[in-house]
N, C-alpha and C positions, 0 to 999 in steps of 0.2 A: 617693696613698695607702699610708697605711702599717698595714698590720693588725696587731694587737695579739693577743697571747697564743700560743696553741699548747697541745699535750697538756700535760697535769698542771700547767697555770699558774695558773689561777683557783681553787685551792683556797680561800684566804681571798679572795674576792672584795672585800669591803668595802675589805680594806686596798689590793690592785691598782688600785680605781677611785678611793679617795682618793689616792694617788699618782700616777694619770694626771691627775685634775684639777688637781693642783698643777704637774705637767709642763704643761699646757695653759695654766694662767693665766699660768705663767712666761715661755714662749714668745709668748704674745698679748702681753704687756706690754712684753717686752724687743725683739722684732722688729716694725718696722712693715710688712714685706713678706711676711709670714708669718702665717697664721690657722689655728691646730690647733682642730678640734671633732670632736664625737662624729657620726659619720654610719652610713649603711648602704650597702652594695653599690650598690643601685637609684638612692641619691641620687647617689653617685659616678659612676656610669655615665651618669646623667641630665646631669650638669655636663659630663661629656667629650663626651657628643653634642650637647650645645649649643653647645660650644666650638668645633664644626666641625674637629676634630682628625682626621687621617689616620693610621691605625695601620697597619704592617706586616703582612701575612699570613703566617703561617709554614705551609709545605708538607711539612718535614720532620718525623722521627720524634724525641721526646725521650727515648724510653727505648733502652738502658737508662738509668736515673736513679742518677746518683751523688750523695750527700751529702757526701762525702770523697773523697779521691782514691784510687783502687783500693779502695773500697768501695761497690759497684754492689748495687742493690736489683732484683734478677732473680729471676723466677720465682713472684712472688705471685699471677701470674695463673691459673697451673697447678697451684700447690700447695694442699694441704689441701683436694683435692676432696670429702670426706666433709663437712667443715664447710660447703662451700659449697653444698653438696645439703640438709644442714640448715637452712641458711638460707633456701634456696628453699621447702622443706618447711614451715617456720615459717611464712614470709610467708604461705603458701598458707591454713593453719590461722588464721592472725590475720585474714585477710581473711575467711573464712567465720565465724569467732565473732563479728567484727564485724556482720556481717550478720544473724547469729542473735540477739545481744544487739538489733539494732534492732527484729527481728520482736517478741522478748519484749517489749521496752519500750511497743511499740503496741499489745501484747495487753490489753485491758481487763480480762481476768481473772487478770493478772499481780499478785502481792503485791510489796509494797516489799522484802521480805526475798530473793524472788527476783531481782529487779532488781539489788539490792545484791550478792548472791552472784556472779551473772553478771559486773557489773561489776568486782568485786575479780579475778575470773580474767581477764577482758579487760585490766586494768591490769597484772597480773603477765606476761600475754604481751607486752603491749607494751613493758615494761621489759625483759624477756628479750631480745627480738628487737631493741630499741634499741642493746643492749650489744653483741649477735651481729653485728650488720650495721656496726657501728664499722670503719673501714677499716683500722683495727689488728687487730681481732679475726679478722675472716674471711680477712684476707690473712695472717697468723702473724707479723707485724711487731710485736706488741705485745712489751712488755717481759716 
């Protein structure tokens, strides 16, 4: 498995996938013992499971994590406590708004305009929470 992409990688998705398609085609025609293909993590795990492979179990801690020598990522579980509180509160409000939207959508007396206004507000909240809950946003490791 070779995961592709990363943060800020697929700004031009068409170009990225065109290049991946070219790479896959090249490798598959050049090498008989390698087959590249698009997959999902679930499909990959299914193949591993059906191969009856044995994997070691780790019991040690991988933190603090360092992506470069002497460049450790520490403190992001305890930093930005206010932001983490806002995420928890926002999650609760978003859950409540989804519940209220469902009730309004089921109400036969609701107008289309009311439902569209509530849906727009719900979508705005989901967009905001999606950005805020990103692992780099809530931890403070974003650029």
